[in-house]
N, CA, C and O atoms as a GROMACS GRO file, in nm:
protein
  424
    1UNK      N    1  15.130   8.066   1.582
    1UNK     CA    2  15.087   8.114   1.712
    1UNK      C    3  14.957   8.044   1.749
    1UNK      O    4  14.867   8.029   1.667
    2UNK      N    5  14.949   8.001   1.875
    2UNK     CA    6  14.831   7.930   1.920
    2UNK      C    7  14.716   8.025   1.949
    2UNK      O    8  14.730   8.147   1.947
    3UNK      N    9  14.603   7.964   1.977
    3UNK     CA   10  14.484   8.042   2.009
    3UNK      C   11  14.491   8.108   2.145
    3UNK      O   12  14.433   8.215   2.167
    4UNK      N   13  14.562   8.045   2.237
    4UNK     CA   14  14.566   8.095   2.374
    4UNK      C   15  14.702   8.154   2.405
    4UNK      O   16  14.805   8.088   2.388
    5UNK      N   17  14.702   8.278   2.451
    5UNK     CA   18  14.824   8.345   2.488
    5UNK      C   19  14.849   8.320   2.636
    5UNK      O   20  14.757   8.326   2.717
    6UNK      N   21  14.975   8.291   2.670
    6UNK     CA   22  15.009   8.266   2.809
    6UNK      C   23  14.992   8.394   2.890
    6UNK      O   24  15.038   8.501   2.849
    7UNK      N   25  14.927   8.383   3.003
    7UNK     CA   26  14.903   8.497   3.091
    7UNK      C   27  15.034   8.538   3.158
    7UNK      O   28  15.109   8.454   3.207
    8UNK      N   29  15.060   8.668   3.159
    8UNK     CA   30  15.181   8.719   3.223
    8UNK      C   31  15.166   8.720   3.374
    8UNK      O   32  15.058   8.745   3.427
    9UNK      N   33  15.276   8.694   3.442
    9UNK     CA   34  15.282   8.712   3.587
    9UNK      C   35  15.351   8.846   3.613
    9UNK      O   36  15.407   8.906   3.521
   10UNK      N   37  15.346   8.891   3.736
   10UNK     CA   38  15.414   9.016   3.771
   10UNK      C   39  15.564   9.004   3.741
   10UNK      O   40  15.623   9.096   3.686
   11UNK      N   41  15.624   8.891   3.777
   11UNK     CA   42  15.768   8.874   3.753
   11UNK      C   43  15.801   8.875   3.604
   11UNK      O   44  15.904   8.929   3.565
   12UNK      N   45  15.716   8.817   3.521
   12UNK     CA   46  15.738   8.820   3.376
   12UNK      C   47  15.728   8.963   3.325
   12UNK      O   48  15.807   9.005   3.241
   13UNK      N   49  15.629   9.038   3.375
   13UNK     CA   50  15.612   9.178   3.334
   13UNK      C   51  15.734   9.262   3.374
   13UNK      O   52  15.781   9.345   3.297
   14UNK      N   53  15.784   9.239   3.496
   14UNK     CA   54  15.903   9.311   3.542
   14UNK      C   55  16.021   9.283   3.450
   14UNK      O   56  16.092   9.375   3.411
   15UNK      N   57  16.041   9.158   3.414
   15UNK     CA   58  16.152   9.122   3.324
   15UNK      C   59  16.136   9.187   3.187
   15UNK      O   60  16.235   9.233   3.129
   16UNK      N   61  16.015   9.191   3.136
   16UNK     CA   62  15.993   9.254   3.005
   16UNK      C   63  16.026   9.403   3.011
   16UNK      O   64  16.090   9.456   2.920
   17UNK      N   65  15.983   9.471   3.118
   17UNK     CA   66  16.010   9.614   3.131
   17UNK      C   67  16.160   9.640   3.143
   17UNK      O   68  16.212   9.735   3.084
   18UNK      N   69  16.228   9.557   3.218
   18UNK     CA   70  16.372   9.577   3.241
   18UNK      C   71  16.458   9.541   3.120
   18UNK      O   72  16.574   9.581   3.113
   19UNK      N   73  16.402   9.466   3.026
   19UNK     CA   74  16.480   9.426   2.908
   19UNK      C   75  16.431   9.488   2.778
   19UNK      O   76  16.483   9.457   2.671
   20UNK      N   77  16.330   9.574   2.787
   20UNK     CA   78  16.272   9.635   2.668
   20UNK      C   79  16.283   9.786   2.677
   20UNK      O   80  16.248   9.846   2.778
   21UNK      N   81  16.330   9.846   2.571
   21UNK     CA   82  16.336   9.992   2.566
   21UNK      C   83  16.196  10.047   2.547
   21UNK      O   84  16.113   9.986   2.478
   22UNK      N   85  16.168  10.160   2.608
   22UNK     CA   86  16.039  10.228   2.596
   22UNK      C   87  15.924  10.142   2.650
   22UNK      O   88  15.818  10.129   2.587
   23UNK      N   89  15.947  10.083   2.768
   23UNK     CA   90  15.846  10.001   2.833
   23UNK      C   91  15.827  10.049   2.976
   23UNK      O   92  15.922  10.094   3.040
   24UNK      N   93  15.704  10.040   3.026
   24UNK     CA   94  15.671  10.088   3.160
   24UNK      C   95  15.594   9.982   3.236
   24UNK      O   96  15.511   9.910   3.180
   25UNK      N   97  15.621   9.974   3.366
   25UNK     CA   98  15.544   9.890   3.456
   25UNK      C   99  15.450   9.984   3.530
   25UNK      O  100  15.494  10.072   3.604
   26UNK      N  101  15.322   9.964   3.512
   26UNK     CA  102  15.221  10.052   3.572
   26UNK      C  103  15.141   9.973   3.674
   26UNK      O  104  15.082   9.869   3.644
   27UNK      N  105  15.141  10.024   3.797
   27UNK     CA  106  15.067   9.963   3.907
   27UNK      C  107  14.933  10.035   3.915
   27UNK      O  108  14.927  10.152   3.955
   28UNK      N  109  14.826   9.967   3.878
   28UNK     CA  110  14.695  10.032   3.871
   28UNK      C  111  14.613  10.015   3.999
   28UNK      O  112  14.491  10.035   3.998
   29UNK      N  113  14.680   9.978   4.109
   29UNK     CA  114  14.611   9.968   4.238
   29UNK      C  115  14.591  10.108   4.298
   29UNK      O  116  14.644  10.207   4.247
   30UNK      N  117  14.515  10.114   4.405
   30UNK     CA  118  14.493  10.241   4.474
   30UNK      C  119  14.624  10.292   4.532
   30UNK      O  120  14.720  10.216   4.547
   31UNK      N  121  14.627  10.421   4.565
   31UNK     CA  122  14.748  10.480   4.623
   31UNK      C  123  14.787  10.412   4.753
   31UNK      O  124  14.905  10.389   4.778
   32UNK      N  125  14.688  10.380   4.836
   32UNK     CA  126  14.720  10.316   4.965
   32UNK      C  127  14.777  10.175   4.944
   32UNK      O  128  14.869  10.135   5.015
   33UNK      N  129  14.723  10.100   4.848
   33UNK     CA  130  14.778   9.968   4.818
   33UNK      C  131  14.922   9.981   4.766
   33UNK      O  132  15.010   9.905   4.806
   34UNK      N  133  14.944  10.078   4.678
   34UNK     CA  134  15.077  10.103   4.622
   34UNK      C  135  15.176  10.138   4.733
   34UNK      O  136  15.288  10.086   4.735
   35UNK      N  137  15.136  10.225   4.824
   35UNK     CA  138  15.225  10.269   4.933
   35UNK      C  139  15.258  10.155   5.029
   35UNK      O  140  15.362  10.158   5.095
   36UNK      N  141  15.170  10.056   5.039
   36UNK     CA  142  15.196   9.945   5.130
   36UNK      C  143  15.303   9.851   5.077
   36UNK      O  144  15.354   9.767   5.151
   37UNK      N  145  15.338   9.863   4.950
   37UNK     CA  146  15.444   9.783   4.890
   37UNK      C  147  15.426   9.771   4.741
   37UNK      O  148  15.320   9.728   4.693
   38UNK      N  149  15.529   9.808   4.666
   38UNK     CA  150  15.522   9.802   4.520
   38UNK      C  151  15.658   9.764   4.462
   38UNK      O  152  15.760   9.767   4.531
   39UNK      N  153  15.658   9.728   4.337
   39UNK     CA  154  15.780   9.693   4.266
   39UNK      C  155  15.859   9.821   4.240
   39UNK      O  156  15.802   9.922   4.198
   40UNK      N  157  15.987   9.816   4.264
   40UNK     CA  158  16.074   9.931   4.238
   40UNK      C  159  16.063   9.974   4.092
   40UNK      O  160  16.075   9.891   4.002
   41UNK      N  161  16.040  10.101   4.070
   41UNK     CA  162  16.030  10.154   3.934
   41UNK      C  163  15.889  10.155   3.877
   41UNK      O  164  15.866  10.212   3.771
   42UNK      N  165  15.796  10.091   3.946
   42UNK     CA  166  15.657  10.089   3.897
   42UNK      C  167  15.594  10.227   3.914
   42UNK      O  168  15.622  10.297   4.011
   43UNK      N  169  15.511  10.265   3.820
   43UNK     CA  170  15.440  10.393   3.824
   43UNK      C  171  15.299  10.368   3.874
   43UNK      O  172  15.226  10.286   3.818
   44UNK      N  173  15.261  10.438   3.980
   44UNK     CA  174  15.126  10.421   4.031
   44UNK      C  175  15.028  10.503   3.947
   44UNK      O  176  15.040  10.625   3.939
   45UNK      N  177  14.933  10.435   3.885
   45UNK     CA  178  14.832  10.498   3.801
   45UNK      C  179  14.700  10.428   3.828
   45UNK      O  180  14.658  10.341   3.752
   46UNK      N  181  14.632  10.466   3.939
   46UNK     CA  182  14.511  10.396   3.981
   46UNK      C  183  14.403  10.394   3.872
   46UNK      O  184  14.367  10.498   3.818
   47UNK      N  185  14.354  10.276   3.843
   47UNK     CA  186  14.253  10.259   3.737
   47UNK      C  187  14.125  10.335   3.766
   47UNK      O  188  14.061  10.386   3.675
   48UNK      N  189  14.088  10.342   3.894
   48UNK     CA  190  13.961  10.406   3.927
   48UNK      C  191  13.966  10.559   3.918
   48UNK      O  192  13.860  10.622   3.920
   49UNK      N  193  14.083  10.619   3.909
   49UNK     CA  194  14.093  10.765   3.896
   49UNK      C  195  14.154  10.806   3.761
   49UNK      O  196  14.182  10.924   3.740
   50UNK      N  197  14.173  10.711   3.673
   50UNK     CA  198  14.236  10.736   3.544
   50UNK      C  199  14.144  10.820   3.454
   50UNK      O  200  14.027  10.785   3.433
   51UNK      N  201  14.197  10.930   3.402
   51UNK     CA  202  14.123  11.009   3.304
   51UNK      C  203  14.204  11.013   3.176
   51UNK      O  204  14.326  10.998   3.177
   52UNK      N  205  14.134  11.033   3.066
   52UNK     CA  206  14.203  11.035   2.937
   52UNK      C  207  14.302  11.151   2.929
   52UNK      O  208  14.414  11.134   2.881
   53UNK      N  209  14.262  11.268   2.976
   53UNK     CA  210  14.349  11.386   2.970
   53UNK      C  211  14.480  11.364   3.047
   53UNK      O  212  14.588  11.388   2.994
   54UNK      N  213  14.470  11.317   3.171
   54UNK     CA  214  14.590  11.293   3.252
   54UNK      C  215  14.675  11.182   3.194
   54UNK      O  216  14.798  11.191   3.194
   55UNK      N  217  14.611  11.078   3.143
   55UNK     CA  218  14.684  10.965   3.087
   55UNK      C  219  14.762  11.008   2.963
   55UNK      O  220  14.879  10.974   2.948
   56UNK      N  221  14.698  11.081   2.874
   56UNK     CA  222  14.766  11.127   2.752
   56UNK      C  223  14.881  11.222   2.784
   56UNK      O  224  14.982  11.224   2.713
   57UNK      N  225  14.866  11.299   2.890
   57UNK     CA  226  14.974  11.389   2.931
   57UNK      C  227  15.092  11.311   2.988
   57UNK      O  228  15.207  11.346   2.963
   58UNK      N  229  15.065  11.206   3.066
   58UNK     CA  230  15.171  11.128   3.132
   58UNK      C  231  15.238  11.029   3.038
   58UNK      O  232  15.360  11.012   3.043
   59UNK      N  233  15.159  10.965   2.953
   59UNK     CA  234  15.211  10.863   2.861
   59UNK      C  235  15.184  10.910   2.718
   59UNK      O  236  15.087  10.868   2.656
   60UNK      N  237  15.271  10.996   2.669
   60UNK     CA  238  15.249  11.058   2.538
   60UNK      C  239  15.272  10.963   2.421
   60UNK      O  240  15.208  10.977   2.317
   61UNK      N  241  15.361  10.866   2.438
   61UNK     CA  242  15.392  10.774   2.330
   61UNK      C  243  15.295  10.656   2.333
   61UNK      O  244  15.304  10.568   2.419
   62UNK      N  245  15.202  10.655   2.240
   62UNK     CA  246  15.103  10.548   2.236
   62UNK      C  247  15.159  10.416   2.184
   62UNK      O  248  15.089  10.314   2.184
   63UNK      N  249  15.285  10.417   2.140
   63UNK     CA  250  15.350  10.294   2.093
   63UNK      C  251  15.434  10.230   2.202
   63UNK      O  252  15.485  10.119   2.184
   64UNK      N  253  15.451  10.297   2.317
   64UNK     CA  254  15.528  10.241   2.428
   64UNK      C  255  15.463  10.112   2.476
   64UNK      O  256  15.342  10.094   2.464
   65UNK      N  257  15.545  10.022   2.530
   65UNK     CA  258  15.492   9.898   2.586
   65UNK      C  259  15.454   9.924   2.731
   65UNK      O  260  15.537   9.966   2.811
   66UNK      N  261  15.328   9.898   2.764
   66UNK     CA  262  15.277   9.921   2.898
   66UNK      C  263  15.234   9.788   2.958
   66UNK      O  264  15.152   9.716   2.901
   67UNK      N  265  15.291   9.756   3.074
   67UNK     CA  266  15.256   9.634   3.145
   67UNK      C  267  15.188   9.675   3.274
   67UNK      O  268  15.250   9.740   3.359
   68UNK      N  269  15.063   9.638   3.290
   68UNK     CA  270  14.983   9.682   3.404
   68UNK      C  271  14.969   9.571   3.506
   68UNK      O  272  14.928   9.459   3.473
   69UNK      N  273  15.003   9.602   3.630
   69UNK     CA  274  14.983   9.507   3.739
   69UNK      C  275  14.873   9.561   3.829
   69UNK      O  276  14.851   9.682   3.837
   70UNK      N  277  14.804   9.471   3.895
   70UNK     CA  278  14.693   9.512   3.980
   70UNK      C  279  14.683   9.422   4.101
   70UNK      O  280  14.782   9.370   4.152
   71UNK      N  281  14.560   9.406   4.147
   71UNK     CA  282  14.533   9.324   4.265
   71UNK      C  283  14.399   9.254   4.244
   71UNK      O  284  14.333   9.272   4.142
   72UNK      N  285  14.362   9.175   4.344
   72UNK     CA  286  14.233   9.108   4.334
   72UNK      C  287  14.119   9.209   4.327
   72UNK      O  288  14.018   9.184   4.262
   73UNK      N  289  14.136   9.324   4.394
   73UNK     CA  290  14.030   9.425   4.394
   73UNK      C  291  14.043   9.525   4.279
   73UNK      O  292  13.944   9.585   4.238
   74UNK      N  293  14.163   9.545   4.228
   74UNK     CA  294  14.188   9.638   4.117
   74UNK      C  295  14.248   9.559   4.001
   74UNK      O  296  14.369   9.560   3.981
   75UNK      N  297  14.164   9.492   3.927
   75UNK     CA  298  14.209   9.406   3.817
   75UNK      C  299  14.278   9.486   3.707
   75UNK      O  300  14.226   9.589   3.664
   76UNK      N  301  14.395   9.442   3.662
   76UNK     CA  302  14.464   9.515   3.557
   76UNK      C  303  14.391   9.511   3.423
   76UNK      O  304  14.410   9.601   3.340
   77UNK      N  305  14.310   9.411   3.400
   77UNK     CA  306  14.238   9.400   3.272
   77UNK      C  307  14.146   9.519   3.248
   77UNK      O  308  14.129   9.562   3.134
   78UNK      N  309  14.085   9.572   3.354
   78UNK     CA  310  13.997   9.689   3.340
   78UNK      C  311  14.078   9.810   3.294
   78UNK      O  312  14.031   9.886   3.209
   79UNK      N  313  14.197   9.828   3.349
   79UNK     CA  314  14.283   9.940   3.308
   79UNK      C  315  14.335   9.919   3.166
   79UNK      O  316  14.350  10.016   3.091
   80UNK      N  317  14.363   9.794   3.128
   80UNK     CA  318  14.408   9.764   2.992
   80UNK      C  319  14.302   9.811   2.892
   80UNK      O  320  14.334   9.873   2.791
   81UNK      N  321  14.176   9.782   2.921
   81UNK     CA  322  14.066   9.824   2.833
   81UNK      C  323  14.062   9.975   2.820
   81UNK      O  324  14.040  10.028   2.710
   82UNK      N  325  14.082  10.046   2.932
   82UNK     CA  326  14.080  10.192   2.927
   82UNK      C  327  14.194  10.246   2.840
   82UNK      O  328  14.174  10.336   2.759
   83UNK      N  329  14.314  10.191   2.858
   83UNK     CA  330  14.428  10.235   2.777
   83UNK      C  331  14.403  10.208   2.628
   83UNK      O  332  14.430  10.294   2.544
   84UNK      N  333  14.352  10.090   2.597
   84UNK     CA  334  14.327  10.056   2.456
   84UNK      C  335  14.220  10.146   2.395
   84UNK      O  336  14.229  10.184   2.278
   85UNK      N  337  14.120  10.180   2.474
   85UNK     CA  338  14.015  10.270   2.426
   85UNK      C  339  14.072  10.408   2.392
   85UNK      O  340  14.021  10.478   2.305
   86UNK      N  341  14.180  10.447   2.462
   86UNK     CA  342  14.246  10.575   2.438
   86UNK      C  343  14.346  10.568   2.322
   86UNK      O  344  14.407  10.668   2.287
   87UNK      N  345  14.362  10.450   2.262
   87UNK     CA  346  14.448  10.437   2.145
   87UNK      C  347  14.586  10.380   2.170
   87UNK      O  348  14.668  10.376   2.078
   88UNK      N  349  14.614  10.335   2.292
   88UNK     CA  350  14.743  10.272   2.319
   88UNK      C  351  14.739  10.130   2.262
   88UNK      O  352  14.643  10.056   2.283
   89UNK      N  353  14.845  10.094   2.190
   89UNK     CA  354  14.845   9.966   2.118
   89UNK      C  355  14.910   9.852   2.195
   89UNK      O  356  14.862   9.738   2.190
   90UNK      N  357  15.017   9.881   2.267
   90UNK     CA  358  15.098   9.776   2.330
   90UNK      C  359  15.075   9.774   2.481
   90UNK      O  360  15.164   9.808   2.559
   91UNK      N  361  14.956   9.733   2.520
   91UNK     CA  362  14.918   9.730   2.661
   91UNK      C  363  14.884   9.586   2.697
   91UNK      O  364  14.811   9.518   2.625
   92UNK      N  365  14.938   9.541   2.811
   92UNK     CA  366  14.913   9.403   2.850
   92UNK      C  367  14.899   9.394   3.002
   92UNK      O  368  14.972   9.460   3.076
   93UNK      N  369  14.806   9.311   3.047
   93UNK     CA  370  14.791   9.285   3.190
   93UNK      C  371  14.912   9.204   3.236
   93UNK      O  372  14.949   9.105   3.174
   94UNK      N  373  14.973   9.250   3.345
   94UNK     CA  374  15.095   9.187   3.393
   94UNK      C  375  15.082   9.117   3.527
   94UNK      O  376  15.180   9.104   3.600
   95UNK      N  377  14.965   9.071   3.560
   95UNK     CA  378  14.949   8.992   3.682
   95UNK      C  379  14.901   9.070   3.802
   95UNK      O  380  14.875   9.190   3.796
   96UNK      N  381  14.890   8.997   3.913
   96UNK     CA  382  14.837   9.051   4.038
   96UNK      C  383  14.948   9.056   4.143
   96UNK      O  384  15.027   8.962   4.155
   97UNK      N  385  14.952   9.164   4.217
   97UNK     CA  386  15.057   9.181   4.318
   97UNK      C  387  15.049   9.076   4.428
   97UNK      O  388  15.151   9.042   4.488
   98UNK      N  389  14.932   9.024   4.456
   98UNK     CA  390  14.919   8.920   4.558
   98UNK      C  391  14.994   8.792   4.518
   98UNK      O  392  15.027   8.710   4.603
   99UNK      N  393  15.020   8.777   4.389
   99UNK     CA  394  15.089   8.658   4.339
   99UNK      C  395  15.237   8.684   4.314
   99UNK      O  396  15.309   8.595   4.267
  100UNK      N  397  15.283   8.804   4.346
  100UNK     CA  398  15.423   8.841   4.324
  100UNK      C  399  15.512   8.786   4.435
  100UNK      O  400  15.479   8.795   4.553
  101UNK      N  401  15.625   8.729   4.394
  101UNK     CA  402  15.724   8.679   4.488
  101UNK      C  403  15.853   8.754   4.463
  101UNK      O  404  15.926   8.724   4.368
  102UNK      N  405  15.881   8.850   4.546
  102UNK     CA  406  16.002   8.928   4.529
  102UNK      C  407  16.000   9.049   4.620
  102UNK      O  408  15.906   9.070   4.697
  103UNK      N  409  16.104   9.128   4.609
  103UNK     CA  410  16.118   9.245   4.695
  103UNK      C  411  16.021   9.355   4.655
  103UNK      O  412  15.992   9.376   4.537
  104UNK      N  413  15.972   9.424   4.756
  104UNK     CA  414  15.884   9.538   4.736
  104UNK      C  415  15.944   9.658   4.808
  104UNK      O  416  16.016   9.642   4.907
  105UNK      N  417  15.915   9.777   4.760
  105UNK     CA  418  15.958   9.900   4.826
  105UNK      C  419  15.834   9.970   4.880
  105UNK      O  420  15.724   9.955   4.829
  106UNK      N  421  15.857  10.048   4.985
  106UNK     CA  422  15.746  10.123   5.046
  106UNK      C  423  15.777  10.270   5.040
  106UNK      O  424  15.696  10.352   5.086
   0.00000   0.00000   0.00000
């Protein structure tokens, strides 16, 4: 394995979630950004309102694979750090919605 890991895009994260059991696509943008268009099946979990208590209640399995997508203003890396601090092991930033090319639902 090399020193540098390839950065995931939103489309790569979507494919991983759709082909992996016990995996979730989490959209960490604000509710208004999410409502303006999101990937079908994505769970809106805004990074700026994330609390440990709510997160542990919603995502009980800390071994689940979590792919976080965000935006230029709501970077997924910040939410990844929060999840990891809470003990989640398989969390990865899955790109920015501004760079997504595909269908969105409202």
